[in-house]
C-alpha positions in Angstrom: -12.9 16.3 24.3 -15.8 14.0 23.5 -16.2 12.1 20.6 -18.5 14.6 18.9 -16.1 17.3 19.2 -13.2 15.5 17.8 -15.5 14.5 14.8 -16.2 18.1 14.5 -12.6 19.3 14.2 -11.9 16.9 11.8 -14.7 17.4 9.5 -14.1 21.3 9.9 -10.4 21.0 9.1 -11.0 19.0 6.2 -13.8 21.3 4.7 -11.3 23.9 5.2 -8.8 22.3 3.1 -11.4 22.0 0.3 -12.5 25.6 0.4 -8.8 26.5 0.3 -8.2 24.4 -2.7 -11.3 26.0 -4.5 -10.3 29.5 -4.4 -10.6 30.5 -8.2 -9.0 33.8 -7.3 -5.6 32.3 -6.7 -3.8 32.5 -10.2 -1.5 29.6 -8.9 -4.5 27.2 -9.6 -4.7 28.7 -13.2 -2.7 27.2 -16.3 -0.5 28.9 -18.5 -1.5 28.8 -22.3 0.8 29.7 -25.0 -0.3 29.9 -28.8 2.2 29.4 -30.0 5.0 29.6 -27.8 7.5 32.4 -28.3 10.8 33.0 -26.5 9.6 37.0 -26.4 6.6 36.1 -24.2 7.0 35.2 -20.5 4.5 35.1 -17.6 4.5 34.7 -13.8 1.7 34.1 -11.5 2.0 34.9 -7.7 -1.4 34.3 -5.8 -3.8 37.0 -6.8 -1.9 38.9 -9.6 -0.2 37.5 -12.8 2.1 39.4 -15.2 2.4 38.5 -18.9 5.6 40.1 -20.5 6.8 41.0 -23.9 10.5 41.3 -24.4 12.8 43.2 -26.6 12.4 41.0 -29.7 9.9 41.0 -32.4 7.2 38.5 -32.1 4.8 37.6 -35.0 1.3 38.6 -35.3 -1.4 36.0 -34.3 1.1 35.0 -31.2 -0.5 35.1 -27.7 0.5 34.0 -24.1 -2.2 33.8 -21.1 -3.7 32.0 -18.3 -7.0 30.0 -18.0 -9.1 28.4 -15.1 -8.5 24.7 -16.2 -5.5 22.6 -17.3 -6.9 20.9 -20.1 -8.4 21.9 -23.5 -11.9 21.8 -21.9 -13.2 21.8 -18.6 -14.7 18.0 -19.5 -11.0 17.0 -20.1 -9.3 18.6 -17.4 -8.0 17.2 -14.3 -7.8 20.6 -12.3 -9.0 24.0 -12.1 -12.4 25.8 -12.1 -15.2 26.5 -14.4 -18.7 27.7 -14.4 -22.2 26.0 -15.5 -23.8 27.3 -18.6 -27.2 26.5 -16.5 -26.4 29.3 -13.9 -25.8 32.9 -14.3 -22.5 34.5 -13.3 -20.4 37.7 -13.9 -16.7 38.2 -13.5 -14.2 41.1 -13.4 -10.4 41.5 -13.6 -8.1 44.5 -13.3 -5.2 45.4 -15.6 -2.4 47.7 -15.6 0.3 48.1 -18.5 3.7 49.3 -18.1 6.2 49.8 -21.0 9.9 50.5 -21.2 12.8 50.6 -23.6 11.3 52.3 -26.5 8.2 50.0 -27.3 7.1 49.4 -31.0 4.5 47.8 -32.8 1.0 46.5 -31.8 0.4 44.7 -28.3 -3.3 44.0 -27.1 -4.8 42.1 -24.1 -8.2 40.5 -23.3 -10.4 38.7 -20.8 -13.2 36.4 -21.5 -14.8 33.2 -21.3 -15.3 30.1 -23.6 -15.6 26.3 -23.9 -12.2 25.6 -24.9 -8.6 26.5 -24.7 -8.5 27.0 -28.7 -11.1 30.0 -28.4 -13.4 28.0 -30.8 -16.5 29.2 -28.9 -15.9 32.2 -27.0 -16.6 35.8 -26.1 -14.6 38.5 -24.3 -13.5 42.3 -24.2 -10.0 43.5 -25.5 -8.0 46.6 -25.8 -4.7 47.3 -27.8 -1.6 49.5 -27.6 0.5 51.0 -30.4 4.2 51.8 -29.5 3.3 51.5 -25.8 0.1 53.8 -25.7 -3.4 52.7 -25.6 -5.0 52.4 -29.1 -8.9 53.7 -29.8 -11.6 51.8 -27.8 -12.2 48.7 -25.7 -13.5 46.2 -28.1 -15.9 43.2 -27.8 -14.6 40.0 -29.6 -16.4 36.9 -30.1 -16.2 33.3 -32.0 -18.7 30.4 -33.1 -17.2 27.2 -34.1 -13.9 28.9 -34.8 -15.7 31.6 -36.9 -14.8 35.2 -35.7 -17.8 37.0 -35.0 -18.0 41.0 -36.1 -16.0 43.1 -33.5 -17.6 45.6 -31.7 -16.2 49.1 -30.4 -17.8 49.6 -26.9 -19.6 52.7 -26.8 -19.8 53.0 -30.6 -17.3 55.4 -31.9 -14.1 54.2 -31.2 -12.7 57.8 -30.9 -15.1 59.1 -28.4 -14.2 56.4 -25.8 -10.7 55.7 -25.9 -9.3 52.8 -23.7 -6.7 53.3 -21.0 -3.4 51.8 -19.8 -5.2 50.4 -16.6 -8.9 49.4 -15.8 -11.1 46.7 -15.3 -12.7 44.2 -17.5 -16.0 42.3 -17.3 -17.8 39.3 -18.5 -21.3 38.2 -17.6 -23.3 35.2 -18.6 -27.3 34.8 -18.6 -28.4 31.4 -18.5 -32.1 32.0 -19.7 -31.0 33.8 -22.9 -27.4 32.4 -23.7 -26.4 36.1 -23.6 -22.6 37.0 -23.1 -22.2 40.6 -21.9 -18.6 42.0 -22.1 -17.5 45.2 -20.8 -14.9 47.8 -19.4 -14.3 50.6 -17.2 -11.2 52.9 -17.1 -10.9 52.7 -13.4 -9.1 49.8 -11.3 -11.3 47.8 -8.9 -14.6 48.9 -10.7 -17.7 47.1 -9.7 -19.7 47.7 -12.9 -18.6 48.4 -16.6 -19.3 51.8 -18.2 -19.3 50.4 -21.5 -20.5 47.2 -22.5 -21.8 45.1 -25.7 -24.3 42.0 -25.4 -23.9 38.9 -27.7 -27.2 38.0 -27.7 -28.0 34.2 -27.5 -24.3 33.5 -28.6 -24.0 30.7 -25.9 -27.0 29.1 -27.6 -24.8 28.4 -30.6 -21.9 26.8 -28.5 -22.0 23.1 -27.8 -20.1 22.5 -24.6 -21.1 21.8 -20.9 -18.6 24.2 -19.0 -17.4 27.9 -19.4 -13.9 28.9 -18.4 -12.4 32.3 -17.8 -9.2 33.5 -19.3 -6.9 36.5 -19.9 -4.1 37.2 -22.3 -1.7 39.4 -24.2 -1.3 39.0 -27.9 0.8 40.6 -30.9 -1.1 41.4 -33.8 -0.9 43.7 -36.8 -4.3 45.4 -37.3 -4.6 47.7 -40.3 -2.2 50.4 -40.4 -0.1 49.1 -37.6 2.8 46.2 -37.1 3.2 43.3 -34.9 5.1 44.0 -31.7 8.6 45.0 -32.8 10.6 45.2 -29.5 10.9 47.2 -26.2 9.6 45.8 -23.0 6.1 45.6 -22.0 4.3 44.1 -18.8 0.6 43.6 -18.2 -0.4 42.8 -14.8 -3.6 41.2 -14.1 -5.1 41.4 -10.8 -8.2 41.3 -8.4 -10.1 38.8 -10.0 -13.4 38.4 -8.8 -16.8 36.5 -9.0 -19.1 39.2 -8.9 -22.1 36.7 -9.0 -22.3 32.9 -9.6 -20.4 30.2 -8.1 -17.3 28.4 -9.8 -17.1 24.7 -9.8 -13.9 23.0 -8.6 -12.3 20.4 -10.7 -12.2 17.5 -9.4 -15.4 18.2 -7.5 -15.5 17.3 -3.8 -16.0 13.5 -3.4 -18.7 11.9 -1.7 -16.3 11.0 1.1 -16.1 14.4 2.0 -19.8 14.9 2.2 -19.9 11.9 4.1 -17.2 13.1 6.6 -19.1 16.6 6.7 -22.2 14.5 8.1 -20.3 12.5 10.8 -20.7 15.3 13.5 -24.4 15.2 12.7 -24.8 11.4 13.2 -22.4 11.2 16.1 -24.3 14.0 17.7 -27.7 12.4 17.3 -26.3 8.8 18.5 -25.0 10.6 21.6 -28.4 12.1 22.4 -30.2 8.8 21.9 -27.6 6.9 24.1 -28.0 9.7 26.6 -31.9 9.3 26.9 -31.4 5.3 27.1 -29.2 6.0 30.3 -31.9 8.2 32.2 
């Protein structure tokens, strides 16, 4: 085996390691977020699926648990994970499926979105709720600017005419040229496009960060006429996260050393050809 082949094998081996680590679809690379932590909530991430669970205890309104794609409060303060640049378009989708047992009571919602920080100060996404274990009204778009809630929007207009479902697909898309964030949903698993959507026009132009990270969660809350989660058991499985368009950026980004090694086979090949010409 000549020197060129050895160098090529080494370079490809290292490159394959970088690619494997850069798989944003593996929830094992995401980070658990609890706001605030509560013993009634639990979470399990196994490769391409993650389950968020509520136990048989009362959980106060405003409590949530979920996963985000970076391990810090923002992409810039993180040491691992993945994010998307606000300078490029991207679109994302994720499947969800609820299961309930043991006489569930109270409100529990789930959501999927993008934002600049783990606190959701600047964020936009799509949500749906359940009441006593059954889907409640429609899918809803939600957003915040500088920690101020924007008007919630029922996808499709009348919330009674476009009900949400116990399983489906949630979508978020971003357009760099306009700063638009488009949130959407479909009632079928594995959908390739939303059947309902809403555009938060230019909302990213009101944000201030340099990176956008996806996240998903469940939340106990008490919207009008409903109580917060009171007991029973609930599991929300999230799966099949996919990047429909765009490219995630790994943290830390591949080093210059990796780039240098990737060039090694080319350099050796050029030198080998030059030496061969000299020997003729």
